[in-house]
N, C-alpha and C positions, 0 to 999 in steps of 0.2 A: 550044704547050703553056701557055704565060703565061695564055692566056684562060682556062683551067682553074683558076687561083688563086683562092681564096676572098679576098674583102675583108674584112678584119678591123677591126672598130672596139674601141676600148679598154675594158676593164672590169677589175675586180679579180680578182686571183687569186693564186696562187703562184709563186715564182721556179721557172723550168724549167731543168735542166741534162741538155745532151745530150752523149753521146759514142758513137763508134761501136761501141764495145767496153764494157768493164767499167773501164778504167783511170779514166775521169771520176768514178769513185766515190771516189777519193782527193781529188779537188778538192771533190766535194760534202761528204765529211767535215770538210774544214778549214771550208768556207763554213758547215756547221751548228755548229762549235765557235765561230766567231766571232759567228754571229747564229741562235741557237736559237729564237728567238722567231718566225721566218717559216714559213709553209707551202711545201714544195718538191715538184717532181715532177722524177724522174729517169727519162730515156728512152735507152736503150740500142739502138742498131740492131746487136745482137748476130748475128743471123743472116747480116748481109752483111757483118761485120768479117772481116779488116782493112780500113782504107780506104787504108792506107798505099802501096800500089803501083797504086791507081786513078788514072785521069786526072782532071783539073781539071774536066771537065765532069761527070763521073759523081759526083766527090764534091760539087761544088755541088748537083746534082740531089737526092741522097739527103740532103744537110743541109737543103736546103729542104722537102723531105718532111718531115723530123724536127721542124724549126723550126714547118713549119704545123700538125702534129699539137699540138704543144705550145701554139700558139697556140688551137688548137679547144679544148684543155682548159683554156683560161682564163688562160694565163701572158702577163702583160704585159711580162716580162723572160725573155730566155734567155741562159744561158752556153753556149756551144760549149766543154764541157771535153774537148775533142779537138784537138791540136795540128794534125794533119792537116786537119780541117776548118777550124780558124782560117787555117792557112796557105793552103789552095786555095780557100775557099769564103766566108769572112767579108766581105772586102771586096767581093765581088758582091753577097752577101745585102743589106749595107749600103746600097750605093749603087744597086743596081736594085729589089730584091724589097721592100724596106721601105717607101721612097718611094712606092710603087705601090699595094701590097696592105696595108700596116700600118703607116701612117705614125706612128702614137702608140705604137708597140711597139719594142722595143730588143733587139738581139742583141749580144752582148759576147764577146772570146775570149780566150785565154790567153795569147798570144804578147806583145802589147804589154805588159800588167802585168809579165811577165817581164823584157821588154826594158828598162822603166823603173827597174828596182832593181838589174840585174845590174853595170852599168858601174860603180857606186860601190864595188862588191865586189872589184874587181880593181886589184891595186897594177900590175901589168905591161901592163894591158889588152890582155890576150891570153886570149881568152874561148873556151873549147870548148862544143860542142853534141852531146850524143848524143840520137838521135831515130829515128824511120822514116825510110824513103827517101822517101817523100812530103814529109815536113817539110823535110828536108835539101835536096833538090831544087828546092824553092820559094823556098829563099834569105830565108825570112820573117824569121829571126832576123837574119841579116847586116843587112838593110833596117831593121829596127825598130831595131836597137842602135845602128847608125850615125846614126840620127836623133838619139839620146841621146847616144852618144860617137863623134863622127866620127872619133877616131883608134883606135878599138878593131881589134883584128885578130879576126876571128871564123873558128873553124875547125869545120866541122862533119863529122861522122860517123855514117852510119847503122848502126843495130845490128838487122838484121833477125830474128836468133833470139831477141832479147830478150823480145818479147812472146810468142810460142809458148811459151816456156819458163816464164813466169809464167802463163798462162791454163791450162796443162796441169798446175799445181801442183808445178812442178819448180824454183820460185825457191829453195828452201832444200836443194836436194840439191846434192851435190859436184859432178855433171857439168854444173851451170850455171857453175861457176867458170872453166873452160875459154873460154866464149863472153865472159863479162865481162871476164876478163883480157885477152883478144886484142884487144877493141873499145878498151879503156881504152890498151893499150900502143899500138896503132895512132894513137889520137888524140895521145898524147904524143909519138909519133915524128913526126907531122905538124907540130906546133910545141912544142917542149919548153917553151916560155915560158908557156903556157897556165897561169894560176892559179886559176881559176875554171870549172867546168863546168856548165852548164845539163843537167837532165834533161830534156830537151824531148819526153818522152812521159809521159803520166799513169799508165803501168803501171809505170815505173821505179823509183819509190820502194819498191816490193816487193823490189827488188834491193839495197837500200842497203847492207845490211850486206857484202854481198860487193864492191858497188863502192868503198865505204869501205876495203876489204881491199887493194884493188889500185891506186887511186889515191896518189900520192905525198902525204906528210902536210901539205905546205903548199897543197895545192889544195883551193878551197873547191868545196862541193856545193850546187847550187841546185835542189832540188824546187820544184815550182812551187804547191802547194795553199796553203799559207799566205799567199804573195803574192797569189793570186788572189783568196782570201778578203778580206784586207786592202783590194786595189784595189776589190771589190766595195762594201765597208762604205764606203769613201770614195766611191764613185760615187752612192751611195744617199743619204749625208749631203748631196752636192751638188747632187742633183737629187730635191727633196722631192716634186714632183709624181709621180715615179715610185715613190719610198718610200711614199706615201700609196695607192698601188694595190695594194702587196702584202698579200695577208692574213695574220694573224699568230694561228696556232693550233697551231705547232710540230710539224706532221704532216709526212710524208714518204710518198709513193705512188711506185711504180716501174712502168714500163712496158718491155717489152722485144718485140723482134721474132723472139726465140727463145721456147721454151716456157717457162712460169713456173718450173717445177721446175728447168729447167737454169740459170736465171737465178741462182735460189737457192742451189744448188751452187757456181756460180763466183763468186758474189758474196760468199761467205763468205770467200774470199782476200782481198778488198779492204776489208771493213767491220769495224768494232771492235762489232758487235752479232751475234745470232742471227740470221742469214739466213732461217732457218725461220719467224721471226716478221714477215718483211717482207709490206707489202701489194703484190703483184706482181700484173700484168695482161699478158696477150699482146695484141700489136697488129699489124696490118698496114698498113704504109706504102705498100704498092704502088698503092692508089688515091688517095693524097692529092694527086697532080698528073697 
């Protein structure tokens, strides 16, 4: 399969943001707030979402397909705005795929930037993670937080119902309260000393009002978007050779493996703009590898 990959040379283009679904739009929103001057391409593998229950091998293959498509669209830098892809595929993409096929391009994730800031937020050094099953089972947050805060105690809980609730437009409905409260109660029962909770799925900020309603008052919540945006801004500040390759037109184009009209309908839940005005294109990733 690897022999069929394309060899990429570096050229100028937009920043790419990839997610298996729609949650990465919350990351894109925050990045564009911090750096509106750049061009962006968002790619959602919406037709094959969710990734959370898929194997490491499948998540890696799907992620490489999406990264390769963004490279073909001209992106010199891609952000995996997906915790599952960051947990299950990023390291292999960086170690094996990029050196051979795209040595001058970069792929970054969302877990390390979050881990780098969360330790300083916790007084008890007991940190909770709410995420998909794939992210929790990878133990990526445990490993990355340990690198920053060796004494931290990290407790993760999978919330399998939260993403379907959000993507079906039920996030603000009373029925969502049961699942949000149930998960928070379980997490706090697992470790009552938790004083900081990472929302380890980019969908979860859409449940923020309900989450705040059920977490103890002293517990800090850590949605990822603004920290990813600041980390990317710092990365580009430190890597001027990459910064110079990012085109600056303030544009944003969207690609989806779903139908464009379906994407627009669902994206409206995540974006602070009229989704009907989005520049959306359908893409088929099956032939990418």
